[in-house]
C-alpha positions as CSV (number, residue, x, y, z in Angstrom):
1,N,133.9,234.8,96.6
2,S,135.8,231.7,95.5
3,H,137.4,229.2,97.8
4,P,140.6,227.6,96.8
5,R,140.1,223.9,96.1
6,L,141.6,221.9,98.8
7,T,143.4,218.7,97.9
8,E,144.2,216.1,100.4
9,R,147.5,214.4,100.1
10,R,148.0,211.0,101.7
11,W,151.3,209.3,102.1
12,S,151.8,205.6,102.6
13,A,154.9,203.4,102.9
14,E,155.9,201.4,99.9
15,I,154.9,197.8,100.1
16,D,157.2,195.2,98.6
17,A,156.0,191.7,98.5
18,S,156.7,188.5,96.6
19,F,153.9,186.2,95.6
20,M,154.4,182.6,94.5
21,V,152.0,181.6,91.8
22,S,150.7,178.1,92.6
23,S,151.0,175.8,89.6
24,P,150.5,172.1,89.9
25,S,153.6,170.0,90.3
26,P,154.2,167.7,87.4
27,L,155.3,164.9,89.8
28,R,152.8,162.0,89.8
29,I,152.4,158.6,91.4
30,T,152.3,156.1,88.5
31,E,152.6,152.7,90.1
32,L,152.3,151.1,93.5
33,H,153.2,147.5,94.4
34,Y,151.6,147.1,97.8
35,N,151.3,143.3,98.2
36,P,153.8,141.5,96.0
37,A,153.4,137.8,95.3
38,S,155.9,135.3,96.7
39,H,159.1,135.1,94.7
40,P,161.8,132.4,94.7
41,G,164.6,133.3,97.0
42,V,162.8,136.1,98.7
43,A,162.0,135.3,102.4
44,D,159.5,138.2,102.8
45,P,157.6,139.2,99.6
46,Q,156.8,142.6,101.3
47,D,160.5,143.5,100.7
48,L,159.6,143.8,97.0
49,E,157.1,146.6,97.6
50,F,157.7,149.8,95.7
51,I,156.2,153.1,94.5
52,E,157.0,154.7,91.2
53,L,156.8,158.4,90.5
54,M,157.0,160.2,87.1
55,N,157.8,163.7,86.0
56,T,154.9,164.5,83.6
57,G,156.2,168.0,82.9
58,S,158.5,169.5,80.2
59,E,161.3,170.6,82.5
60,T,163.7,168.7,84.8
61,I,162.5,168.9,88.4
62,S,164.3,168.5,91.8
63,L,163.2,165.9,94.2
64,N,164.9,167.6,97.1
65,G,162.6,167.5,100.1
66,V,159.8,165.7,98.3
67,T,158.1,163.3,100.7
68,I,155.9,160.2,100.5
69,A,153.8,160.2,103.6
70,D,150.8,158.7,105.5
71,F,151.7,155.0,104.7
72,A,154.2,154.9,107.6
73,A,154.9,156.6,110.9
74,N,158.1,158.0,109.4
75,P,157.6,159.4,105.9
76,Y,160.1,158.8,103.1
77,T,161.9,161.9,102.0
78,F,164.2,162.1,99.0
79,T,167.8,163.0,99.7
80,P,169.3,166.1,98.1
81,G,170.6,166.0,94.6
82,Q,168.0,163.8,93.0
83,T,166.2,165.1,89.9
84,L,163.8,163.8,87.3
85,A,164.0,164.7,83.6
86,P,160.8,165.2,81.6
87,G,159.0,161.9,81.2
88,E,161.5,160.2,83.6
89,R,160.4,157.8,86.3
90,I,161.9,156.9,89.7
91,I,161.2,153.9,91.9
92,V,161.3,154.1,95.6
93,A,161.6,150.4,96.8
94,R,161.2,149.2,100.3
95,N,164.5,147.3,99.8
96,P,166.5,148.7,96.8
97,I,169.2,146.0,96.9
98,L,166.6,143.2,96.8
99,F,164.6,145.0,94.2
100,Q,167.6,145.1,91.8
101,Q,168.4,141.4,92.5
102,V,164.9,140.4,91.5
103,Y,164.0,142.9,88.8
104,G,167.5,143.7,87.5
105,G,168.8,147.1,86.4
106,G,167.5,149.5,83.9
107,F,165.4,151.4,86.4
108,K,166.1,154.8,88.0
109,L,166.0,153.7,91.6
110,A,166.1,155.9,94.7
111,P,169.3,155.0,96.6
112,T,167.5,154.5,99.9
113,G,164.4,152.5,100.6
114,Y,161.7,152.9,103.2
115,A,163.1,150.0,105.3
116,N,160.7,148.6,107.9
117,A,157.7,150.6,106.7
118,N,155.3,149.0,104.2
119,F,152.2,149.7,102.3
120,S,149.0,148.3,103.8
121,N,147.8,145.2,102.0
122,G,144.2,146.2,102.6
123,G,144.5,149.8,101.2
124,E,145.3,153.1,102.7
125,T,146.2,156.7,101.8
126,V,149.6,157.6,100.3
127,T,150.4,161.3,100.1
128,L,153.0,162.9,97.9
129,L,154.2,166.2,99.5
130,D,156.3,169.0,98.1
131,P,159.3,170.4,100.1
132,Q,157.0,172.9,101.8
133,G,154.7,170.1,103.0
134,L,151.9,171.0,100.5
135,V,150.0,168.1,98.9
136,I,151.1,167.3,95.3
137,Q,148.9,164.2,95.1
138,Q,147.0,161.9,97.4
139,L,146.1,158.3,96.6
140,L,143.5,156.3,98.5
141,Y,143.7,152.7,97.2
142,S,141.9,149.6,98.3
143,D,142.0,145.9,97.8
144,S,138.3,145.5,97.4
145,S,135.9,146.3,94.5
146,P,135.8,148.5,92.5
147,W,139.6,148.4,92.8
148,P,141.3,145.5,91.0
149,S,142.1,142.5,93.1
150,G,145.2,141.3,91.2
151,P,147.6,143.6,93.0
152,D,146.6,142.2,96.3
153,G,149.1,139.3,96.4
154,G,148.4,138.1,92.9
155,G,151.5,139.3,91.2
156,P,150.8,142.5,89.3
157,S,151.2,146.0,90.7
158,L,148.6,148.7,90.8
159,E,149.3,150.9,87.8
160,V,147.9,154.3,87.0
161,I,146.6,154.4,83.4
162,D,146.6,158.2,83.0
163,P,149.1,160.0,85.2
164,L,147.3,163.3,84.6
165,G,143.8,161.8,85.4
166,D,142.1,161.1,88.7
167,I,144.5,158.9,90.7
168,N,141.6,157.8,92.9
169,D,139.5,156.3,90.1
170,P,139.8,152.5,90.4
């Protein structure tokens, strides 16, 4: 007596999904001028503050929707149409017009500044966010040791030695 072998058939609906592979953004903070020294003809030296970003990748990237946050109640968001070529840097100045008057041209400068906001002279967190609000990079700087003291009103800015290294290493 043989029994026919039973096979079970199951049906399921087709699943169609898209997955986004997370790869680190090549956009990096490379310089922060948080407490500029007094400068002739500049009433408020804080107007000379700026942050510099760099594309460390090998392809041009869009800055549409990229945001610099946490240093101000209203974060700074890049306006549409701005891009960075490989190795290119862009400066976001508190006051772009005054920045150009003092430092001249020759810089890629964001057309708008962050106006009445400013970086804390004692240190704080500055966060770089992608258009979806995900953290690209977060800097927690300070004006006390082991961080260098020169950028705290002494004239030089706080510069990142290795844009691909640990940004929070004084």
